[in-house]
MITORKOL-730397 format. One line per field, with one value per residue: x, y, z of N, C-alpha, C in turn; residue in one letter. Coordinates in Angstrom, 1 decimal. Example, Ala and Ser with C-alpha at 12.3 -4.5 7.8 and 13.67 -1.06 7.14 Angstrom:
residues 2
n.px: c(13.2;12.8)
n.py: c(-5.7;-2.2)
n.pz: c(7.8;7.1)
ca.px: c(12.3;13.7)
ca.py: c(-4.5;-1.1)
ca.pz: c(7.8;7.1)
c.px: c(13.2;12.9)
c.py: c(-3.3;0.0)
c.pz: c(7.8;7.9)
code: c(A;S)
***
This chain:
residues 188
n.px: c(141.3;143.8;144.1;146.0;148.4;148.3;148.0;150.0;149.9;147.8;145.9;147.3;146.4;143.8;142.9;143.6;141.7;139.8;139.6;139.8;137.8;135.7;133.8;135.3;134.1;133.4;136.1;136.6;135.9;132.4;130.3;127.6;124.1;121.7;118.8;119.1;119.8;122.0;122.6;123.5;123.0;121.7;122.6;121.1;123.1;123.2;123.8;124.0;123.9;124.5;125.4;128.0;129.4;128.7;131.4;132.7;135.2;135.5;133.1;132.8;131.8;128.4;127.0;124.2;123.3;121.1;118.5;115.8;112.9;112.2;109.6;109.1;111.0;111.3;109.5;110.7;112.7;114.5;113.7;113.5;115.4;113.0;110.9;111.1;110.7;108.3;106.6;106.8;106.0;103.2;103.0;102.6;101.2;98.4;97.0;95.4;95.1;95.8;97.5;100.1;99.4;97.6;98.4;99.5;100.5;97.6;98.5;100.5;99.2;97.7;99.3;100.1;100.7;103.8;104.9;105.1;107.6;109.3;112.4;114.4;112.6;111.1;111.8;115.1;117.6;120.9;123.0;126.8;128.8;131.7;134.3;134.2;135.7;135.1;133.6;134.1;136.2;135.3;136.4;137.3;135.0;134.3;135.9;135.5;133.2;133.5;134.7;132.8;130.7;129.7;126.0;125.8;124.6;122.1;119.4;117.4;118.8;119.2;121.7;123.6;124.2;125.5;126.4;126.6;127.1;125.3;123.8;120.8;118.3;115.6;112.2;109.7;108.9;109.9;113.4;116.4;119.7;122.5;125.7;127.8;130.3;131.7;131.2;130.7;130.9;129.3;129.7;131.9)
n.py: c(140.0;138.7;137.6;136.1;137.5;140.3;139.7;137.8;136.2;135.8;133.6;131.2;132.0;132.4;129.1;128.3;128.9;128.3;126.2;125.5;126.1;124.4;121.7;119.2;116.9;115.3;113.9;112.4;109.4;108.3;109.7;109.1;109.4;111.7;110.8;108.0;105.0;102.9;99.8;96.3;93.3;90.1;88.8;87.0;84.7;84.6;82.8;84.9;84.4;85.0;85.3;84.9;87.1;85.7;83.9;85.4;85.9;84.2;85.0;86.1;84.8;86.1;87.6;88.0;89.6;89.2;91.0;90.1;90.5;89.1;88.4;86.9;85.4;82.7;82.1;81.8;80.5;78.4;79.0;80.9;84.0;85.2;84.4;84.7;87.5;88.1;87.1;88.7;91.5;91.0;90.5;93.7;94.8;96.9;95.4;93.0;91.2;91.3;88.9;87.8;87.4;86.3;83.7;82.6;80.4;79.6;79.9;81.7;83.9;85.5;86.5;88.2;92.3;93.8;95.1;97.6;100.0;97.9;96.7;95.1;97.1;95.9;93.1;93.5;93.6;93.2;93.1;92.0;92.1;91.2;92.8;94.5;97.4;99.1;98.1;96.8;94.4;92.9;91.1;89.0;87.4;86.8;85.4;82.8;82.2;82.0;79.6;77.4;74.7;74.0;74.9;76.1;78.2;78.7;78.9;80.0;79.9;79.3;78.3;79.9;82.8;85.8;88.3;91.3;94.7;96.9;100.0;101.5;103.7;106.1;104.8;102.3;102.3;103.5;103.1;102.3;99.4;100.0;97.3;98.0;96.9;93.1;91.7;88.7;85.4;82.5;79.7;77.0)
n.pz: c(90.0;91.9;95.6;97.2;96.0;96.5;99.4;100.5;102.7;103.0;102.5;103.8;106.2;106.2;105.1;107.3;109.3;108.6;108.1;111.3;112.2;111.1;112.5;114.9;115.4;113.2;112.3;114.3;116.3;115.6;117.8;120.2;119.0;119.2;121.1;120.5;121.7;123.6;123.9;125.7;123.9;122.2;119.5;116.7;114.2;110.7;108.1;104.6;102.0;100.3;96.4;94.3;91.2;88.1;87.1;87.9;91.4;93.5;96.6;99.7;102.3;103.1;106.1;108.2;110.5;113.4;115.4;117.1;118.9;122.3;122.9;120.5;119.3;120.3;118.3;115.7;115.9;114.2;112.0;108.6;108.4;106.4;107.3;109.5;110.1;109.3;110.7;112.6;111.5;111.3;113.5;114.5;112.5;111.9;109.8;109.7;107.9;105.6;103.1;103.7;106.6;107.0;106.3;108.2;110.2;113.0;115.5;114.9;114.3;116.0;117.7;120.9;120.4;121.2;123.3;125.4;125.4;124.1;123.7;121.2;118.9;117.1;114.6;113.1;111.1;110.0;107.4;106.3;103.9;103.8;104.8;108.7;109.0;111.0;113.4;116.0;117.0;115.0;113.2;114.5;114.4;112.1;111.2;112.9;111.9;109.0;109.9;110.5;110.2;106.6;106.7;109.4;109.8;108.5;109.4;112.2;115.2;118.7;119.3;117.6;118.6;118.5;121.3;121.7;121.6;120.7;119.1;119.1;116.5;116.3;115.8;115.5;113.6;110.9;112.3;113.5;114.0;114.8;114.9;116.8;118.4;118.9;121.4;122.5;121.0;119.9;121.8;121.1)
ca.px: c(142.0;144.6;144.3;147.7;149.2;148.1;147.9;150.6;149.8;146.1;145.5;147.2;145.6;142.4;142.8;143.6;140.8;138.1;139.7;140.1;136.1;135.4;133.6;136.4;133.2;133.5;137.7;137.0;135.0;131.6;129.8;126.6;123.4;120.5;117.7;120.0;120.1;123.3;122.6;124.2;122.1;122.2;121.6;121.4;123.4;122.3;124.1;123.2;123.5;124.5;126.1;129.2;128.8;128.6;132.8;133.9;135.7;134.0;132.5;132.8;129.8;128.0;127.2;123.4;122.8;119.2;118.3;114.9;112.7;112.2;108.7;109.1;112.6;110.9;108.2;111.9;114.3;114.5;113.3;114.9;114.7;112.0;109.5;110.5;110.2;106.3;106.0;106.5;104.7;101.4;102.3;103.0;100.4;96.8;95.7;96.2;94.0;96.7;97.9;101.4;99.9;96.6;98.8;100.3;99.7;96.4;99.3;100.9;98.6;96.6;99.9;99.8;101.3;104.8;104.7;105.1;108.6;110.1;113.8;114.1;110.9;110.8;112.9;116.1;119.4;122.0;124.3;127.8;129.7;133.1;134.8;133.0;136.3;134.9;133.4;135.2;136.3;134.0;137.6;137.1;133.6;134.5;136.7;134.6;131.6;134.2;135.4;131.7;130.6;129.1;124.8;125.3;123.8;120.8;118.3;117.8;118.7;119.9;122.8;124.4;123.7;126.2;126.7;127.1;127.0;124.6;123.1;119.0;117.9;114.4;111.4;109.5;108.5;111.5;113.8;117.6;120.3;124.1;126.6;129.1;131.4;131.3;131.9;131.1;131.4;129.1;130.7;132.5)
ca.py: c(140.6;138.1;138.1;136.1;138.8;141.1;140.0;136.4;135.1;135.8;132.5;130.4;132.1;132.0;128.0;128.1;129.7;127.6;124.9;125.6;126.0;122.5;120.6;118.1;115.6;114.9;113.8;111.3;108.4;107.8;109.8;108.7;110.3;111.9;110.3;107.0;103.7;101.6;98.4;95.2;92.3;88.2;89.1;86.1;84.9;83.7;82.7;85.5;82.8;85.8;84.2;85.4;86.9;84.6;84.2;86.4;86.3;83.9;85.8;85.1;83.8;87.5;88.0;88.2;89.6;89.7;91.3;89.9;90.7;88.5;87.7;86.1;84.7;81.6;81.0;82.7;79.4;77.3;79.9;81.7;85.5;86.2;84.0;86.1;89.3;87.9;87.3;90.5;92.3;90.3;91.3;95.1;95.8;96.9;95.5;91.4;90.7;90.3;87.7;86.6;87.2;84.9;82.4;82.1;79.1;79.6;80.2;83.0;84.7;85.9;86.8;89.6;92.8;93.6;95.0;99.3;100.0;96.9;96.9;96.0;97.2;95.1;92.6;94.4;92.5;94.0;91.5;92.0;91.5;91.3;93.5;95.9;97.9;99.9;97.1;96.0;92.4;92.2;89.9;87.8;87.3;86.8;83.8;82.5;82.3;80.9;78.2;76.6;73.7;74.3;74.8;76.1;79.4;78.5;78.4;81.1;79.1;80.1;78.4;80.5;84.0;86.3;88.7;92.9;96.7;97.9;101.1;101.5;104.5;105.5;104.4;101.0;101.8;104.0;103.1;101.5;99.4;99.7;97.1;98.8;96.0;91.9;90.5;87.4;84.3;81.7;78.3;75.6)
ca.pz: c(91.3;92.8;97.1;97.3;95.0;97.7;100.6;99.8;103.5;103.9;101.9;104.4;107.8;105.8;105.1;108.9;110.4;108.0;109.5;112.7;112.6;110.8;114.1;114.8;115.6;111.8;112.4;115.4;116.1;115.7;118.7;120.0;118.3;120.3;120.9;120.0;122.8;122.9;125.4;125.0;122.7;121.9;117.7;115.8;112.6;109.6;106.4;103.6;100.9;98.3;95.1;93.8;89.9;87.0;86.5;88.7;92.1;95.0;97.8;101.1;103.1;103.6;107.3;108.6;112.6;113.0;116.3;117.0;120.3;122.8;122.9;118.9;119.9;120.1;116.8;114.9;115.9;113.0;110.4;108.1;108.4;106.1;108.1;111.1;109.6;108.7;111.8;113.0;110.8;111.6;115.1;114.2;111.8;112.2;108.8;109.6;107.2;104.1;103.0;104.1;107.9;106.9;106.1;109.0;111.3;114.1;116.6;115.1;113.7;117.3;119.0;121.4;120.4;121.4;125.0;125.1;125.4;124.0;123.3;120.2;119.2;116.0;114.0;112.9;110.2;108.8;106.7;105.8;102.7;104.0;106.4;108.6;110.2;112.5;114.5;117.0;117.4;113.6;112.6;114.5;114.1;110.5;111.1;113.2;110.4;107.7;109.9;110.6;109.0;106.0;106.7;110.6;110.3;107.4;110.5;112.7;116.0;119.7;119.7;116.6;118.7;119.4;122.2;121.2;121.6;119.8;119.2;118.2;116.4;115.6;116.2;115.4;112.0;111.4;113.3;112.7;115.0;114.6;115.4;117.4;119.2;119.2;122.6;123.4;120.3;120.6;122.7;119.9)
c.px: c(142.9;144.6;146.1;148.6;149.5;148.8;148.6;149.9;148.4;145.8;145.9;146.6;144.1;142.2;143.2;142.5;139.7;138.5;139.5;138.2;134.9;134.8;134.8;135.4;133.5;135.0;137.3;136.1;133.6;131.1;128.2;125.7;123.0;119.7;117.9;120.1;121.2;122.7;123.5;123.2;122.6;121.9;122.0;122.2;123.0;123.1;123.4;123.3;123.5;125.8;127.4;128.7;129.2;130.0;133.6;134.3;134.8;134.5;132.2;131.5;129.7;126.7;125.5;123.4;121.7;119.4;116.0;113.9;111.7;111.5;108.3;109.8;112.1;109.6;109.5;112.5;113.2;113.3;114.2;114.5;113.9;110.9;109.5;110.0;108.9;106.1;105.3;106.2;103.4;101.3;101.9;101.9;98.8;95.9;96.4;95.5;94.8;97.7;98.9;100.8;98.5;97.3;99.6;99.7;98.7;97.3;99.7;100.5;97.4;98.0;99.7;100.3;102.5;104.7;105.7;106.1;109.5;111.6;114.8;112.8;110.4;111.8;114.1;117.5;119.6;123.0;125.3;128.4;131.2;133.9;134.3;134.8;136.3;134.3;134.3;135.6;135.3;135.0;137.1;135.4;133.4;134.9;136.1;133.3;132.6;134.5;133.9;131.4;129.4;127.3;124.4;124.2;122.9;119.9;118.4;118.1;120.0;121.2;123.9;123.5;125.4;126.3;127.2;126.7;126.1;124.2;121.4;119.0;116.4;113.2;111.0;109.5;109.0;112.5;115.5;118.6;121.8;124.9;127.6;130.5;130.9;132.0;131.7;130.6;130.7;130.1;130.7;132.4)
c.py: c(138.9;138.0;137.4;136.9;139.6;141.1;138.3;135.2;134.6;134.4;130.8;130.5;131.7;130.4;127.7;127.9;128.9;126.3;124.5;125.6;124.6;122.0;119.6;117.0;114.6;113.7;112.8;109.9;108.7;108.7;109.3;109.8;110.7;111.1;108.5;105.7;102.8;101.0;96.9;94.2;91.2;88.8;87.4;85.9;84.1;84.0;83.5;84.8;83.7;85.0;85.3;85.5;85.8;85.1;85.3;85.6;85.4;85.0;85.6;85.5;85.4;87.2;88.1;88.4;90.0;89.8;90.7;90.0;89.3;87.9;87.0;85.4;82.6;80.8;81.6;81.3;78.5;78.0;80.2;83.4;86.0;85.5;84.7;87.1;88.6;87.4;88.0;91.1;92.0;91.1;92.9;95.8;95.7;96.2;93.5;90.1;90.5;89.3;86.6;86.9;86.0;83.7;81.7;81.3;80.0;80.5;81.3;84.6;86.0;86.2;88.6;90.8;93.3;94.9;96.9;99.2;98.7;96.9;95.7;96.2;96.4;94.2;93.8;92.9;93.7;92.8;92.9;91.9;90.7;91.7;94.1;96.4;98.4;99.3;96.6;94.3;91.8;90.6;88.2;86.8;86.4;85.6;82.7;81.5;81.5;79.6;77.2;76.1;73.9;74.1;75.8;77.7;79.5;78.5;79.4;79.7;79.6;79.6;79.0;82.1;84.8;87.2;90.3;94.1;96.8;99.3;101.4;102.5;104.7;105.2;102.9;100.8;102.9;104.5;102.2;100.6;99.0;98.8;97.6;97.7;94.4;91.7;89.5;86.7;83.2;80.3;77.4;74.6)
c.pz: c(92.2;94.1;96.8;96.7;95.7;99.0;100.4;101.3;104.5;103.4;102.7;106.0;107.2;105.8;106.4;109.6;109.7;108.6;110.6;112.8;111.8;112.9;113.7;115.2;114.0;112.0;112.9;114.6;115.9;117.1;118.8;119.7;119.6;119.6;120.4;121.8;122.3;124.7;124.5;124.5;122.3;120.3;117.4;114.5;112.0;108.2;105.1;102.5;100.1;97.1;94.5;92.1;88.9;86.8;86.8;90.2;93.2;95.8;99.0;101.8;103.7;105.1;107.7;110.0;112.4;114.9;116.5;119.0;120.3;123.0;120.8;118.7;119.7;119.1;115.7;115.1;114.9;111.7;109.7;108.3;107.6;106.7;109.2;111.2;109.4;109.6;112.6;113.1;110.7;112.8;115.1;113.4;111.9;111.3;108.5;108.5;106.1;104.6;103.6;106.0;108.1;106.8;106.6;109.7;112.6;115.0;116.7;114.9;115.1;118.1;119.7;120.5;121.3;122.6;124.8;126.1;125.2;123.4;122.6;119.8;117.1;115.5;113.2;112.0;109.5;108.7;105.9;104.8;102.4;105.5;106.8;109.4;111.4;113.1;115.3;117.3;116.1;113.0;112.9;114.6;112.3;110.6;112.0;112.5;109.7;108.4;110.6;109.7;108.8;106.3;107.7;110.8;109.1;108.0;111.4;114.7;117.7;120.4;118.5;117.4;119.3;120.6;121.9;121.9;120.6;119.6;118.1;118.1;115.9;116.8;115.7;114.0;110.8;112.1;112.1;113.4;114.2;115.7;116.1;118.4;119.0;120.4;123.2;121.6;120.5;121.2;121.6;121.1)
code: c(X;X;X;X;X;X;X;X;X;X;X;X;X;X;X;X;X;X;X;X;X;X;X;X;X;X;X;X;X;X;X;X;X;X;X;X;X;X;X;X;X;X;X;X;X;X;X;X;X;X;X;X;X;X;X;X;X;X;X;X;X;X;X;X;X;X;X;X;X;X;X;X;X;X;X;X;X;X;X;X;X;X;X;X;X;X;X;X;X;X;X;X;X;X;X;X;X;X;X;X;X;X;X;X;X;X;X;X;X;X;X;X;X;X;X;X;X;X;X;X;X;X;X;X;X;X;X;X;X;X;X;X;X;X;X;X;X;X;X;X;X;X;X;X;X;X;X;X;X;X;X;X;X;X;X;X;X;X;X;X;X;X;X;X;X;X;X;X;X;X;X;X;X;X;X;X;X;X;X;X;X;X;X;X;X;X;X;X)
***
């Protein structure tokens, strides 16, 4: 039985009715998530050093945006992202006898835990391979990054940070952050 032949207008009415029941939030910009915190933060910039595929077109430099808890920023400056993540892990882990923690210098092996309620609760990073069309002012960051002298973003530096609006979700062990807007670039 073909419903359209018996009720030709029912198909259109059913479609309109069904569409009106779909939540409109899915059509709009992402809304704030329950349990999420939006804050302004200083984020470090790094060149992720992704390679172009052999024989493929040149890939624009990948931008890593790194959010580092304030208590370890001074220890991370001058290091790469992996070294900073290791320091962070060794502060948060309950098993400080793992090789990666034992290999840290003594002053870094014995750092106290982060204070309760620390924001961010651990090192977070996101790497963008090209454009990020949903992030306000990201194109300005891309232009700034591409115009900088080679090597400017190889190590974490207090001079190479952006001011940004971010959203933090989840917990220290199972969390995430999202870059919402680039507010200010480093001075040149």
